[in-house]
MOPAC internal coordinates of N, CA, C and O (Angstrom, degrees):
PM7 1SCF
backbone

  N    0.0000 0     0.00 0     0.00 0    0    0    0
  C    1.4522 1     0.00 0     0.00 0    1    0    0
  C    1.5320 1   109.58 1     0.00 0    2    1    0
  O    1.2310 1   120.84 1   -48.74 1    3    2    1
  N    1.3195 1   116.00 1   131.26 1    3    2    1
  C    1.4566 1   121.73 1  -178.67 1    5    3    2
  C    1.5135 1   110.00 1   -82.76 1    6    5    3
  O    1.2310 1   121.09 1   -44.55 1    7    6    5
  N    1.3186 1   115.52 1   135.45 1    7    6    5
  C    1.4521 1   122.52 1   177.13 1    9    7    6
  C    1.5252 1   108.85 1   -71.80 1   10    9    7
  O    1.2310 1   120.22 1   -39.10 1   11   10    9
  N    1.3166 1   117.18 1   140.90 1   11   10    9
  C    1.4538 1   120.77 1   178.86 1   13   11   10
  C    1.5249 1   110.81 1   -71.00 1   14   13   11
  O    1.2310 1   121.34 1   -19.92 1   15   14   13
  N    1.3369 1   115.04 1   160.08 1   15   14   13
  C    1.4703 1   120.99 1  -178.92 1   17   15   14
  C    1.5242 1   111.66 1   -53.06 1   18   17   15
  O    1.2310 1   119.94 1   136.46 1   19   18   17
  N    1.3203 1   117.72 1   -43.54 1   19   18   17
  C    1.4641 1   119.92 1  -177.82 1   21   19   18
  C    1.5256 1   111.27 1   -62.92 1   22   21   19
  O    1.2310 1   120.08 1   141.28 1   23   22   21
  N    1.3141 1   117.46 1   -38.72 1   23   22   21
  C    1.4606 1   120.82 1   176.97 1   25   23   22
  C    1.5138 1   111.39 1   -63.28 1   26   25   23
  O    1.2310 1   120.87 1   138.07 1   27   26   25
  N    1.3308 1   115.95 1   -41.93 1   27   26   25
  C    1.4668 1   120.15 1   177.50 1   29   27   26
  C    1.5219 1   110.70 1   -62.34 1   30   29   27
  O    1.2310 1   120.46 1   140.83 1   31   30   29
  N    1.3332 1   116.72 1   -39.17 1   31   30   29
  C    1.4688 1   120.67 1   179.78 1   33   31   30
  C    1.5293 1   110.92 1   -64.41 1   34   33   31
  O    1.2310 1   120.57 1   138.70 1   35   34   33
  N    1.3179 1   116.52 1   -41.30 1   35   34   33
  C    1.4677 1   119.25 1   178.05 1   37   35   34
  C    1.5228 1   110.80 1   -63.54 1   38   37   35
  O    1.2310 1   120.04 1   134.97 1   39   38   37
  N    1.3169 1   117.53 1   -45.03 1   39   38   37
  C    1.4580 1   120.63 1  -179.93 1   41   39   38
  C    1.5237 1   111.04 1   -62.42 1   42   41   39
  O    1.2310 1   120.44 1   136.54 1   43   42   41
  N    1.3225 1   116.76 1   -43.46 1   43   42   41
  C    1.4628 1   120.84 1   178.45 1   45   43   42
  C    1.5259 1   110.50 1   -62.31 1   46   45   43
  O    1.2310 1   120.25 1   138.09 1   47   46   45
  N    1.3139 1   117.14 1   -41.91 1   47   46   45
  C    1.4596 1   121.11 1   179.12 1   49   47   46
  C    1.5248 1   111.32 1   -62.87 1   50   49   47
  O    1.2310 1   120.24 1   137.22 1   51   50   49
  N    1.3170 1   117.15 1   -42.78 1   51   50   49
  C    1.4616 1   120.39 1   178.57 1   53   51   50
  C    1.5274 1   110.32 1   -63.73 1   54   53   51
  O    1.2310 1   120.26 1   140.48 1   55   54   53
  N    1.3226 1   117.11 1   -39.52 1   55   54   53
  C    1.4634 1   120.80 1   176.17 1   57   55   54
  C    1.5247 1   110.48 1   -60.43 1   58   57   55
  O    1.2310 1   120.21 1   130.40 1   59   58   57
  N    1.3170 1   117.21 1   -49.60 1   59   58   57
  C    1.4644 1   121.98 1  -178.85 1   61   59   58
  C    1.5294 1   110.44 1   -60.56 1   62   61   59
  O    1.2310 1   120.47 1   133.86 1   63   62   61
  N    1.3191 1   116.70 1   -46.14 1   63   62   61
  C    1.4616 1   120.35 1  -179.66 1   65   63   62
  C    1.5262 1   111.58 1   -65.67 1   66   65   63
  O    1.2310 1   120.33 1   144.36 1   67   66   65
  N    1.3221 1   116.97 1   -35.64 1   67   66   65
  C    1.4717 1   119.77 1  -179.01 1   69   67   66
  C    1.5279 1   111.63 1   -67.42 1   70   69   67
  O    1.2310 1   120.42 1   159.20 1   71   70   69
  N    1.3182 1   116.80 1   -20.80 1   71   70   69
  C    1.4614 1   120.98 1   176.29 1   73   71   70
  C    1.5266 1   111.92 1   -82.03 1   74   73   71
  O    1.2310 1   120.72 1   163.43 1   75   74   73
  N    1.3322 1   116.23 1   -16.57 1   75   74   73
  C    1.4660 1   121.08 1  -178.70 1   77   75   74
  C    1.5301 1   112.57 1  -105.70 1   78   77   75
  O    1.2310 1   120.73 1   147.96 1   79   78   77
  N    1.3250 1   116.21 1   -32.04 1   79   78   77
  C    1.4612 1   121.38 1  -173.37 1   81   79   78
  C    1.5245 1   110.77 1  -114.34 1   82   81   79
  O    1.2310 1   121.14 1   -29.58 1   83   82   81
  N    1.3096 1   115.42 1   150.42 1   83   82   81
  C    1.4631 1   119.24 1   176.84 1   85   83   82
  C    1.5273 1   110.90 1   -67.58 1   86   85   83
  O    1.2310 1   120.55 1   140.82 1   87   86   85
  N    1.3424 1   116.55 1   -39.18 1   87   86   85
  C    1.4579 1   122.45 1   179.16 1   89   87   86
  C    1.5250 1   108.51 1  -134.36 1   90   89   87
  O    1.2310 1   120.24 1   -37.40 1   91   90   89
  N    1.3166 1   117.14 1   142.60 1   91   90   89
  C    1.4592 1   122.32 1   179.02 1   93   91   90
  C    1.5245 1   108.30 1  -114.40 1   94   93   91
  O    1.2310 1   121.22 1   -49.46 1   95   94   93
  N    1.3120 1   115.26 1   130.54 1   95   94   93
  C    1.4645 1   121.80 1   176.23 1   97   95   94
  C    1.5249 1   108.88 1  -120.11 1   98   97   95
  O    1.2310 1   121.20 1   -13.02 1   99   98   97
  N    1.3090 1   115.31 1   166.98 1   99   98   97
  C    1.4630 1   120.52 1   178.40 1  101   99   98
  C    1.5219 1   111.67 1   -56.89 1  102  101   99
  O    1.2310 1   120.39 1   143.60 1  103  102  101
  N    1.3201 1   116.86 1   -36.40 1  103  102  101
  C    1.4584 1   121.13 1   179.58 1  105  103  102
  C    1.5296 1   111.44 1   -62.42 1  106  105  103
  O    1.2310 1   120.35 1   142.98 1  107  106  105
  N    1.3322 1   116.93 1   -37.02 1  107  106  105
  C    1.4699 1   120.97 1   176.53 1  109  107  106
  C    1.5265 1   110.55 1   -64.63 1  110  109  107
  O    1.2310 1   121.04 1   138.00 1  111  110  109
  N    1.3213 1   115.61 1   -42.00 1  111  110  109
  C    1.4698 1   120.99 1   179.63 1  113  111  110
  C    1.5301 1   109.42 1   -63.83 1  114  113  111
  O    1.2310 1   120.86 1   134.74 1  115  114  113
  N    1.3318 1   115.96 1   -45.26 1  115  114  113
  C    1.4679 1   120.24 1   179.35 1  117  115  114
  C    1.5287 1   111.05 1   -58.87 1  118  117  115
  O    1.2310 1   120.88 1   134.75 1  119  118  117
  N    1.3205 1   115.93 1   -45.25 1  119  118  117
  C    1.4629 1   119.66 1   179.92 1  121  119  118
  C    1.5098 1   112.98 1   -64.21 1  122  121  119
  O    1.2310 1   120.37 1   138.21 1  123  122  121
  N    1.3171 1   116.90 1   -41.79 1  123  122  121
  C    1.4621 1   121.60 1  -178.64 1  125  123  122
  C    1.5300 1   111.69 1   -67.72 1  126  125  123
  O    1.2310 1   120.55 1   140.24 1  127  126  125
  N    1.3222 1   116.55 1   -39.76 1  127  126  125
  C    1.4559 1   120.80 1  -176.02 1  129  127  126
  C    1.5249 1   113.45 1   -90.28 1  130  129  127
  O    1.2310 1   120.64 1   165.68 1  131  130  129
  N    1.3370 1   116.38 1   -14.32 1  131  130  129
  C    1.4575 1   119.86 1  -178.19 1  133  131  130
  C    1.5164 1   112.88 1    75.66 1  134  133  131
  O    1.2310 1   120.53 1  -152.66 1  135  134  133
  N    1.3374 1   116.58 1    27.34 1  135  134  133
  C    1.4670 1   121.82 1  -179.83 1  137  135  134
  C    1.5182 1   109.29 1  -106.10 1  138  137  135
  O    1.2310 1   121.02 1   -18.92 1  139  138  137
  N    1.3271 1   115.65 1   161.08 1  139  138  137
  C    1.4544 1   120.01 1   177.30 1  141  139  138
  C    1.5228 1   110.55 1   -72.93 1  142  141  139
  O    1.2310 1   121.13 1   -25.86 1  143  142  141
  N    1.3233 1   115.44 1   154.14 1  143  142  141
  C    1.4669 1   120.84 1   178.36 1  145  143  142
  C    1.5381 1   111.35 1   -58.93 1  146  145  143
  O    1.2310 1   118.81 1   137.24 1  147  146  145
  N    1.3504 1   119.87 1   -42.76 1  147  146  145
  C    1.4670 1   118.95 1   178.32 1  149  147  146
  C    1.5335 1   113.22 1   -61.94 1  150  149  147
  O    1.2310 1   120.23 1   142.28 1  151  150  149
  N    1.3274 1   117.16 1   -37.72 1  151  150  149
  C    1.4694 1   120.31 1   178.03 1  153  151  150
  C    1.5193 1   110.97 1   -63.72 1  154  153  151
  O    1.2310 1   121.01 1   136.44 1  155  154  153
  N    1.3303 1   115.68 1   -43.56 1  155  154  153
  C    1.4604 1   120.67 1   179.68 1  157  155  154
  C    1.5268 1   110.19 1   -66.99 1  158  157  155
  O    1.2310 1   119.99 1   138.31 1  159  158  157
  N    1.3131 1   117.63 1   -41.69 1  159  158  157
  C    1.4699 1   120.63 1   179.15 1  161  159  158
  C    1.5195 1   111.32 1   -59.91 1  162  161  159
  O    1.2310 1   120.56 1   138.49 1  163  162  161
  N    1.3150 1   116.53 1   -41.51 1  163  162  161
  C    1.4662 1   120.61 1   178.40 1  165  163  162
  C    1.5236 1   110.41 1   -63.34 1  166  165  163
  O    1.2310 1   120.42 1   132.99 1  167  166  165
  N    1.3346 1   116.81 1   -47.01 1  167  166  165
  C    1.4655 1   121.03 1  -179.79 1  169  167  166
  C    1.5246 1   111.07 1   -63.54 1  170  169  167
  O    1.2310 1   120.51 1   137.50 1  171  170  169
  N    1.3254 1   116.63 1   -42.50 1  171  170  169
  C    1.4592 1   120.71 1   179.29 1  173  171  170
  C    1.5245 1   110.32 1   -60.36 1  174  173  171
  O    1.2310 1   120.38 1   136.77 1  175  174  173
  N    1.3082 1   116.87 1   -43.23 1  175  174  173
  C    1.4683 1   119.74 1   178.68 1  177  175  174
  C    1.5225 1   111.88 1   -63.23 1  178  177  175
  O    1.2310 1   120.42 1   138.71 1  179  178  177
  N    1.3145 1   116.80 1   -41.29 1  179  178  177
  C    1.4677 1   120.03 1   177.61 1  181  179  178
  C    1.5281 1   110.68 1   -62.93 1  182  181  179
  O    1.2310 1   120.26 1   134.87 1  183  182  181
  N    1.3172 1   117.11 1   -45.13 1  183  182  181
  C    1.4656 1   121.16 1  -179.59 1  185  183  182
  C    1.5304 1   111.46 1   -67.75 1  186  185  183
  O    1.2310 1   120.71 1   144.43 1  187  186  185
  N    1.3088 1   116.25 1   -35.57 1  187  186  185
  C    1.4639 1   121.23 1   176.93 1  189  187  186
  C    1.5362 1   109.87 1   -65.41 1  190  189  187
  O    1.2310 1   120.60 1   133.55 1  191  190  189
  N    1.3272 1   116.45 1   -46.45 1  191  190  189
  C    1.4667 1   120.93 1   179.99 1  193  191  190
  C    1.5209 1   112.65 1   -65.95 1  194  193  191
  O    1.2310 1   120.47 1   152.95 1  195  194  193
  N    1.3231 1   116.71 1   -27.05 1  195  194  193
  C    1.4668 1   121.44 1   178.77 1  197  195  194
  C    1.5248 1   112.12 1   -84.60 1  198  197  195
  O    1.2310 1   120.28 1   174.75 1  199  198  197
  N    1.3261 1   117.06 1    -5.25 1  199  198  197
  C    1.4538 1   120.45 1   177.19 1  201  199  198
  C    1.5159 1   115.86 1    88.50 1  202  201  199
  O    1.2310 1   120.08 1  -162.24 1  203  202  201
  N    1.3365 1   117.45 1    17.76 1  203  202  201
  C    1.4599 1   121.07 1  -178.99 1  205  203  202
  C    1.5315 1   113.20 1   -97.51 1  206  205  203
  O    1.2310 1   120.53 1   160.83 1  207  206  205
  N    1.3213 1   116.59 1   -19.17 1  207  206  205
  C    1.4603 1   122.74 1  -175.76 1  209  207  206
  C    1.5159 1   110.61 1  -136.08 1  210  209  207
  O    1.2310 1   121.56 1   -27.50 1  211  210  209
  N    1.3162 1   114.61 1   152.50 1  211  210  209
  C    1.4627 1   121.87 1   168.30 1  213  211  210
  C    1.5147 1   107.62 1  -120.52 1  214  213  211
  O    1.2310 1   120.90 1   -31.92 1  215  214  213
  N    1.3336 1   115.89 1   148.08 1  215  214  213
  C    1.4530 1   120.89 1   173.56 1  217  215  214
  C    1.5266 1   107.11 1  -130.11 1  218  217  215
  O    1.2310 1   121.18 1   -55.02 1  219  218  217
  N    1.3254 1   115.34 1   124.98 1  219  218  217
  C    1.4611 1   117.85 1   179.81 1  221  219  218
  C    1.5357 1   109.71 1   -82.71 1  222  221  219
  O    1.2310 1   119.70 1    -6.61 1  223  222  221
  N    1.3242 1   118.18 1   173.39 1  223  222  221
  C    1.4683 1   121.12 1  -177.01 1  225  223  222
  C    1.5327 1   114.60 1   -58.92 1  226  225  223
  O    1.2310 1   120.19 1   157.26 1  227  226  225
  N    1.3285 1   117.24 1   -22.74 1  227  226  225
  C    1.4708 1   120.04 1   178.93 1  229  227  226
  C    1.5302 1   112.53 1   -89.77 1  230  229  227
  O    1.2310 1   120.09 1   179.81 1  231  230  229
  N    1.3418 1   117.44 1    -0.19 1  231  230  229
  C    1.4602 1   121.33 1   177.58 1  233  231  230
  C    1.5120 1   114.82 1    92.79 1  234  233  231
  O    1.2310 1   119.83 1  -172.59 1  235  234  233
  N    1.3308 1   117.93 1     7.41 1  235  234  233
  C    1.4575 1   120.27 1   178.86 1  237  235  234
  C    1.5245 1   109.72 1   -77.13 1  238  237  235
  O    1.2310 1   121.36 1   -44.08 1  239  238  237
  N    1.3242 1   114.99 1   135.92 1  239  238  237
  C    1.4638 1   121.65 1  -178.48 1  241  239  238
  C    1.5166 1   110.71 1   -99.55 1  242  241  239
  O    1.2310 1   120.71 1   -42.39 1  243  242  241
  N    1.3173 1   116.24 1   137.61 1  243  242  241
  C    1.4642 1   121.84 1   171.80 1  245  243  242
  C    1.5170 1   108.10 1  -136.90 1  246  245  243
  O    1.2310 1   121.36 1   -32.77 1  247  246  245
  N    1.3050 1   115.00 1   147.23 1  247  246  245
  C    1.4603 1   120.76 1   177.92 1  249  247  246
  C    1.5217 1   109.51 1   -80.13 1  250  249  247
  O    1.2310 1   120.63 1   -39.66 1  251  250  249
  N    1.3281 1   116.39 1   140.34 1  251  250  249
  C    1.4596 1   120.25 1   170.10 1  253  251  250
  C    1.5248 1   107.35 1   -76.46 1  254  253  251
  O    1.2310 1   120.21 1    -4.63 1  255  254  253
  N    1.3144 1   117.21 1   175.37 1  255  254  253
  C    1.4663 1   119.70 1   178.18 1  257  255  254
  C    1.5253 1   111.09 1   -58.83 1  258  257  255
  O    1.2310 1   120.35 1   136.37 1  259  258  257
  N    1.3359 1   116.93 1   -43.63 1  259  258  257
  C    1.4699 1   119.02 1  -179.59 1  261  259  258
  C    1.5224 1   110.99 1   -69.46 1  262  261  259
  O    1.2310 1   119.84 1   142.83 1  263  262  261
  N    1.3301 1   117.91 1   -37.17 1  263  262  261
  C    1.4609 1   120.98 1   176.69 1  265  263  262
  C    1.5172 1   112.08 1   -65.46 1  266  265  263
  O    1.2310 1   120.66 1   139.35 1  267  266  265
  N    1.3307 1   116.35 1   -40.65 1  267  266  265
  C    1.4638 1   121.02 1   178.32 1  269  267  266
  C    1.5318 1   110.71 1   -65.01 1  270  269  267
  O    1.2310 1   120.09 1   139.18 1  271  270  269
  N    1.3144 1   117.44 1   -40.82 1  271  270  269
  C    1.4692 1   120.74 1   179.90 1  273  271  270
  C    1.5280 1   110.76 1   -60.26 1  274  273  271
  O    1.2310 1   120.61 1   135.95 1  275  274  273
  N    1.3206 1   116.45 1   -44.05 1  275  274  273
  C    1.4706 1   120.17 1   178.89 1  277  275  274
  C    1.5264 1   109.95 1   -66.31 1  278  277  275
  O    1.2310 1   120.35 1   134.03 1  279  278  277
  N    1.3215 1   116.94 1   -45.97 1  279  278  277
  C    1.4677 1   121.07 1  -178.88 1  281  279  278
  C    1.5230 1   111.53 1   -60.39 1  282  281  279
  O    1.2310 1   120.59 1   135.94 1  283  282  281
  N    1.3352 1   116.49 1   -44.06 1  283  282  281
  C    1.4699 1   120.71 1   179.22 1  285  283  282
  C    1.5295 1   110.81 1   -63.15 1  286  285  283
  O    1.2310 1   120.26 1   139.85 1  287  286  285
  N    1.3209 1   117.12 1   -40.15 1  287  286  285
  C    1.4667 1   121.20 1   179.93 1  289  287  286
  C    1.5290 1   110.41 1   -63.65 1  290  289  287
  O    1.2310 1   120.25 1   133.66 1  291  290  289
  N    1.3197 1   117.14 1   -46.34 1  291  290  289
  C    1.4647 1   121.08 1  -179.24 1  293  291  290
  C    1.5220 1   110.66 1   -67.04 1  294  293  291
  O    1.2310 1   120.62 1   139.09 1  295  294  293
  N    1.3234 1   116.42 1   -40.91 1  295  294  293
  C    1.4641 1   120.97 1   179.46 1  297  295  294
  C    1.5310 1   110.89 1   -63.11 1  298  297  295
  O    1.2310 1   120.40 1   137.50 1  299  298  297
  N    1.3179 1   116.85 1   -42.50 1  299  298  297
  C    1.4670 1   120.33 1   177.35 1  301  299  298
  C    1.5266 1   110.06 1   -63.00 1  302  301  299
  O    1.2310 1   120.37 1   134.03 1  303  302  301
  N    1.3227 1   116.90 1   -45.97 1  303  302  301
  C    1.4639 1   120.36 1   179.22 1  305  303  302
  C    1.5215 1   110.76 1   -58.13 1  306  305  303
  O    1.2310 1   120.73 1   134.85 1  307  306  305
  N    1.3192 1   116.21 1   -45.15 1  307  306  305
  C    1.4648 1   120.95 1  -179.31 1  309  307  306
  C    1.5251 1   110.77 1   -57.04 1  310  309  307
  O    1.2310 1   120.68 1   131.25 1  311  310  309
  N    1.3186 1   116.30 1   -48.75 1  311  310  309
  C    1.4654 1   120.47 1  -176.83 1  313  311  310
  C    1.5216 1   112.64 1   -70.13 1  314  313  311
  O    1.2310 1   119.69 1   137.22 1  315  314  313
  N    1.3108 1   118.20 1   -42.78 1  315  314  313
  C    1.4684 1   120.77 1   179.90 1  317  315  314
  C    1.5247 1   110.43 1   -65.49 1  318  317  315
  O    1.2310 1   120.23 1   134.72 1  319  318  317
  N    1.3337 1   117.16 1   -45.28 1  319  318  317
  C    1.4637 1   119.92 1   179.87 1  321  319  318
  C    1.5256 1   111.04 1   -62.93 1  322  321  319
  O    1.2310 1   119.97 1   137.08 1  323  322  321
  N    1.3299 1   117.66 1   -42.92 1  323  322  321
  C    1.4691 1   120.02 1   178.22 1  325  323  322
  C    1.5224 1   110.62 1   -61.29 1  326  325  323
  O    1.2310 1   120.32 1   135.35 1  327  326  325
  N    1.3313 1   117.00 1   -44.65 1  327  326  325
  C    1.4703 1   120.09 1   178.08 1  329  327  326
  C    1.5272 1   110.97 1   -60.30 1  330  329  327
  O    1.2310 1   120.48 1   139.17 1  331  330  329
  N    1.3256 1   116.68 1   -40.83 1  331  330  329
  C    1.4649 1   120.70 1   178.79 1  333  331  330
  C    1.5262 1   110.39 1   -62.10 1  334  333  331
  O    1.2310 1   120.60 1   130.94 1  335  334  333
  N    1.3243 1   116.45 1   -49.06 1  335  334  333
  C    1.4638 1   119.75 1  -178.61 1  337  335  334
  C    1.5218 1   111.44 1   -61.53 1  338  337  335
  O    1.2310 1   120.06 1   139.21 1  339  338  337
  N    1.3205 1   117.49 1   -40.79 1  339  338  337
  C    1.4672 1   121.35 1   177.61 1  341  339  338
  C    1.5244 1   110.01 1   -63.21 1  342  341  339
  O    1.2310 1   120.57 1   140.58 1  343  342  341
  N    1.3330 1   116.52 1   -39.42 1  343  342  341
  C    1.4706 1   120.13 1  -178.41 1  345  343  342
  C    1.5213 1   113.00 1   -66.07 1  346  345  343
  O    1.2310 1   120.29 1   158.21 1  347  346  345
  N    1.3261 1   117.04 1   -21.79 1  347  346  345
  C    1.4678 1   119.47 1   178.32 1  349  347  346
  C    1.5275 1   112.06 1  -100.53 1  350  349  347
  O    1.2310 1   121.00 1  -168.09 1  351  350  349
  N    1.3495 1   115.70 1    11.91 1  351  350  349
  C    1.4498 1   119.48 1   171.63 1  353  351  350
  C    1.5120 1   116.97 1   102.50 1  354  353  351
  O    1.2310 1   119.60 1  -175.03 1  355  354  353
  N    1.3319 1   118.37 1     4.97 1  355  354  353
  C    1.4622 1   120.53 1   177.91 1  357  355  354
  C    1.5302 1   108.04 1   -78.48 1  358  357  355
  O    1.2310 1   120.34 1   -41.32 1  359  358  357
  N    1.3325 1   116.96 1   138.68 1  359  358  357
  C    1.4624 1   119.36 1   178.77 1  361  359  358
  C    1.5320 1   109.47 1   -64.95 1  362  361  359
  O    1.2310 1   121.13 1   -25.02 1  363  362  361
  N    1.3289 1   115.45 1   154.98 1  363  362  361
  C    1.4662 1   121.59 1  -171.70 1  365  363  362
  C    1.5281 1   112.64 1   -58.69 1  366  365  363
  O    1.2310 1   119.68 1   134.86 1  367  366  365
  N    1.3138 1   118.22 1   -45.14 1  367  366  365
  C    1.4703 1   120.77 1  -177.94 1  369  367  366
  C    1.5245 1   111.14 1   -61.76 1  370  369  367
  O    1.2310 1   120.37 1   132.79 1  371  370  369
  N    1.3312 1   116.90 1   -47.21 1  371  370  369
  C    1.4570 1   120.94 1   179.30 1  373  371  370
  C    1.5262 1   110.92 1   -65.50 1  374  373  371
  O    1.2310 1   120.69 1   140.15 1  375  374  373
  N    1.3291 1   116.28 1   -39.85 1  375  374  373
  C    1.4646 1   120.75 1  -179.94 1  377  375  374
  C    1.5245 1   111.07 1   -58.82 1  378  377  375
  O    1.2310 1   120.23 1   134.64 1  379  378  377
  N    1.3321 1   117.16 1   -45.36 1  379  378  377
  C    1.4666 1   120.27 1  -179.11 1  381  379  378
  C    1.5221 1   111.70 1   -71.00 1  382  381  379
  O    1.2310 1   120.11 1   143.55 1  383  382  381
  N    1.3309 1   117.39 1   -36.45 1  383  382  381
  C    1.4687 1   120.41 1   177.12 1  385  383  382
  C    1.5219 1   110.87 1   -65.06 1  386  385  383
  O    1.2310 1   120.41 1   134.22 1  387  386  385
  N    1.3275 1   116.82 1   -45.78 1  387  386  385
  C    1.4664 1   120.45 1  -179.99 1  389  387  386
  C    1.5209 1   111.68 1   -66.76 1  390  389  387
  O    1.2310 1   120.55 1   140.56 1  391  390  389
  N    1.3244 1   116.55 1   -39.44 1  391  390  389
  C    1.4708 1   120.17 1   177.96 1  393  391  390
  C    1.5151 1   110.43 1   -59.91 1  394  393  391
  O    1.2310 1   120.35 1   141.23 1  395  394  393
  N    1.3275 1   116.93 1   -38.77 1  395  394  393
  C    1.4592 1   122.13 1  -179.82 1  397  395  394
  C    1.5297 1   111.22 1   -63.22 1  398  397  395
  O    1.2310 1   120.68 1   145.49 1  399  398  397
  N    1.3095 1   116.30 1   -34.51 1  399  398  397
  C    1.4668 1   120.66 1   179.85 1  401  399  398
  C    1.5261 1   111.54 1   -77.31 1  402  401  399
  O    1.2310 1   120.50 1   139.98 1  403  402  401
  N    1.3053 1   116.66 1   -40.02 1  403  402  401
  C    1.4674 1   121.92 1  -172.63 1  405  403  402
  C    1.5211 1   112.71 1   -82.32 1  406  405  403
  O    1.2310 1   119.75 1   149.92 1  407  406  405
  N    1.3193 1   118.09 1   -30.08 1  407  406  405
  C    1.4648 1   122.24 1  -172.64 1  409  407  406
  C    1.5205 1   113.59 1   -55.35 1  410  409  407
  O    1.2310 1   119.78 1   155.69 1  411  410  409
  N    1.3033 1   118.03 1   -24.31 1  411  410  409
  C    1.4643 1   121.97 1  -176.87 1  413  411  410
  C    1.5260 1   113.24 1   -87.26 1  414  413  411
  O    1.2310 1   120.30 1   163.73 1  415  414  413
  N    1.3080 1   117.04 1   -16.27 1  415  414  413
  C    1.4640 1   120.04 1  -170.90 1  417  415  414
  C    1.5177 1   114.96 1  -119.10 1  418  417  415
  O    1.2310 1   120.08 1   161.25 1  419  418  417
  N    1.3041 1   117.46 1   -18.75 1  419  418  417
  C    1.4578 1   120.81 1  -176.37 1  421  419  418
  C    1.5360 1   109.77 1   -66.19 1  422  421  419
  O    1.2310 1   120.56 1   -39.22 1  423  422  421
  N    1.3062 1   116.54 1   140.78 1  423  422  421
  C    1.4681 1   120.05 1   179.78 1  425  423  422
  C    1.5230 1   110.19 1   -71.41 1  426  425  423
  O    1.2310 1   121.02 1   -23.59 1  427  426  425
  N    1.3153 1   115.65 1   156.41 1  427  426  425
  C    1.4670 1   120.37 1   176.66 1  429  427  426
  C    1.5245 1   110.86 1   -60.01 1  430  429  427
  O    1.2310 1   120.40 1   141.90 1  431  430  429
  N    1.3211 1   116.84 1   -38.10 1  431  430  429
  C    1.4665 1   121.49 1  -178.44 1  433  431  430
  C    1.5243 1   110.51 1   -62.52 1  434  433  431
  O    1.2310 1   120.55 1   129.87 1  435  434  433
  N    1.3220 1   116.56 1   -50.13 1  435  434  433
  C    1.4630 1   120.56 1  -179.06 1  437  435  434
  C    1.5288 1   110.62 1   -66.51 1  438  437  435
  O    1.2310 1   120.45 1   137.38 1  439  438  437
  N    1.3246 1   116.74 1   -42.62 1  439  438  437
  C    1.4607 1   119.26 1   179.01 1  441  439  438
  C    1.5257 1   110.96 1   -60.64 1  442  441  439
  O    1.2310 1   120.16 1   136.17 1  443  442  441
  N    1.3275 1   117.30 1   -43.83 1  443  442  441
  C    1.4697 1   120.52 1  -179.83 1  445  443  442
  C    1.5219 1   111.64 1   -60.35 1  446  445  443
  O    1.2310 1   119.91 1   142.74 1  447  446  445
  N    1.3308 1   117.77 1   -37.26 1  447  446  445
  C    1.4691 1   121.01 1   178.47 1  449  447  446
  C    1.5338 1   110.57 1   -68.04 1  450  449  447
  O    1.2310 1   120.43 1   138.05 1  451  450  449
  N    1.3251 1   116.78 1   -41.95 1  451  450  449
  C    1.4657 1   120.24 1   177.71 1  453  451  450
  C    1.5223 1   109.94 1   -65.02 1  454  453  451
  O    1.2310 1   120.30 1   139.15 1  455  454  453
  N    1.3287 1   117.04 1   -40.85 1  455  454  453
  C    1.4655 1   121.19 1   178.71 1  457  455  454
  C    1.5203 1   110.36 1   -61.48 1  458  457  455
  O    1.2310 1   119.78 1   138.29 1  459  458  457
  N    1.3251 1   118.03 1   -41.71 1  459  458  457
  C    1.4669 1   121.12 1   177.71 1  461  459  458
  C    1.5175 1   110.59 1   -60.42 1  462  461  459
  O    1.2310 1   120.36 1   136.19 1  463  462  461
  N    1.3428 1   116.92 1   -43.81 1  463  462  461
  C    1.4631 1   120.52 1   178.53 1  465  463  462
  C    1.5230 1   111.31 1   -61.17 1  466  465  463
  O    1.2310 1   120.32 1   133.06 1  467  466  465
  N    1.3206 1   116.99 1   -46.94 1  467  466  465
  C    1.4656 1   121.62 1  -177.85 1  469  467  466
  C    1.5262 1   110.44 1   -65.25 1  470  469  467
  O    1.2310 1   120.13 1   136.22 1  471  470  469
  N    1.3208 1   117.36 1   -43.78 1  471  470  469
  C    1.4595 1   121.18 1  -178.37 1  473  471  470
  C    1.5231 1   113.02 1   -67.67 1  474  473  471
  O    1.2310 1   120.26 1   155.21 1  475  474  473
  N    1.3204 1   117.12 1   -24.79 1  475  474  473
  C    1.4606 1   120.98 1  -178.24 1  477  475  474
  C    1.5231 1   112.95 1   -91.57 1  478  477  475
  O    1.2310 1   120.02 1  -178.47 1  479  478  477
  N    1.3323 1   117.57 1     1.53 1  479  478  477
  C    1.4748 1   120.44 1   179.60 1  481  479  478
  C    1.4911 1   110.98 1   -89.52 1  482  481  479
  O    1.2310 1   120.10 1   180.00 1  483  482  481

């Protein structure tokens, strides 16, 4: 079963925050994404029940191996696509916004070709 775009966004956000913060909580995710705490709590519970996240007794969030794999894949797509768009003349803000939209839907085949182009520049 494929994870929905919103689930991928939450996992990617937790990955990004975990690289900046010693501990990540739902409140950090809410602040970063601009979502309400109840919305984030609901998503966290869904991701936890699906086996993508762990939450310790103090409320700290960590990605499971499967959650980390998805987050890393989306994060890589986001960065490679943004770099590609910038390389063809798109301004940085638009490039990152468009990459965020496309990263969830682009096929592996097309992404791999774009990645080859970006890596060879």
